[in-house]
C-alpha positions, 0 to 999 in steps of 0.5 A: 629907843622909842619912848613907848608905852611901858608893860607890867604884868597882870597881878591876880585874876581880877585884872582881865575881868574888869578891863575886859569887861569895859571893852565889851561895853564899848563900841566899834571904831567909826572911822579912820581917825577916831573911835570908841574905846575898848580898841586896841592899845601898844606898850612895851620898850622897843629893840636897840636896833630901832631906828630913830630920826637924824634930825638932819644931822643937828647937834645933840642937845645939853643933856638935863637929869629928870628931877622926880616930883614929890608927891602927893600930886592933888596940886595946881602943878601935879595934878593935870598930869596923870597916867594912862592904863590900857591893853592892846589887842591880844593882851587882855586875857594874858594880863599883861597891861601897858602905861602912858602919860598924859596930860589935862587939856583946857576943853569946852566939854571938860574932859579931854586927855592930851597923850600920844599917838602910839599911846591909842593906836598901834599906828600901821596896820594896827588897832586901837588900844583897849579899856584905857583908864586915865588917872590924873595925879597917879600917886604910888607913894608906898611904891608898891610895885605890884599895882593891880589896874583892875583896883586903881582907887588905891592910887587914884587921889582924884579919881579914875576915868575911863575913856569913851572917845579917842582921835589920833592923826590919820598919819599915824593911823596910816603910817605910824609904826615902832620903827619911827614911822611918821613920827611928826604925828604921833599925838591923840586926844581922849574924851574920858566920862566921869569918875565914881564920885559924878565928877568930868576930869576938869572937875576933879583937878579943879578940886585940888586946885589946878587948871586944865592946861590950855593948848599952844599950837605952833609955838613958838608962833613968830616968836623966833625962839622956842621956848624954854620947857618943863617935861613931865611924865611917869618913866617907868623903864629902868631906871625908874619905875613909873611910881612917881612923876619926874621932869625936865626943865629943859633952857634949850629946846631945839625944834628941828626938821625932820627931811626923813618923814616928810618935807614939811615934817618937824620935832621938838628935841630937848636934852632929857632923860625920862624913859619909857612911860613917858609917852605921851607926857606933856612939854609945857612952856609959858605962852604970849600972854599968859600970867608968870605961873601959868603954862601951855601945853606945846607937845608930847613926848614921842621918842627918845634916846636916853640909856642906849647905845644911840648916844646922848640923853634926849626926848623928842615930840612933833610940832603941833600945826593947824591939823593937830588943831583941827584933830583938837577942834573935832574933840573939843566939839564931842558932847560932855560926858 
């Protein structure tokens, strides 16, 4: 099963009204790899027949059970992880909305979120997702299963942030698909506007004592051994419900060739049983020179085998190489909202 955004249903008639209004106000995409939010989306678990990369038949990683993180998430660790809500094209009137996870990353414009490419664009032949709203430290501590995306403020201790620009890799747009196409480039950056209090995204997370997460491209950067990583997100497919943050701490992370995706394609893979909804969530590790307790973002969740017939409970994410860094630099150079 590919780890995809998780679909939910409209709770009442207000759901489409807010997000459709946001879509109507948005501009159209300006080029192949970037757009102004208000265009298209993807979500929902995929059928069990979906193909998974072979990772050149490398041994499966040791399974790691996920751990629920107790809320509230307004602390230095929880505040930088958030939940992304959106529609895909054609679903705004039906009320079906979708969710992914994302990470607040360090940037000059103080407004960037790192997530998966399939959380912002359908891939080959598809379109941009509609009306994306990012909620850092999303916390449904009541366990309410009927989250209303037109009224997210009750779950948003740091506010809600509507996307204004989105970037994903041209490779994902050209060849990405729900059957495993071009997972090696399944990453994206979202620039968000300010919350209702006029704060930038970084202002909000810093008010909780958190720091936006720096990027660590091409890890392990000559260290030889891929470092241990913590994988975090909001899994929503069974047995999870998308209401809380969960993580896995993987002492062993594989960096593997995925030759069926291209001669230079690489993916990280680790044992972890997070499910759909955790897509786009960050993989964190301590980079060279970082102080104890500090981490960087190495990759994002893209694909996984958890709870299906493929065997093994693992997640994988793209190797963020020079092309990913270039995409980040483009987003980082965008004017502050």
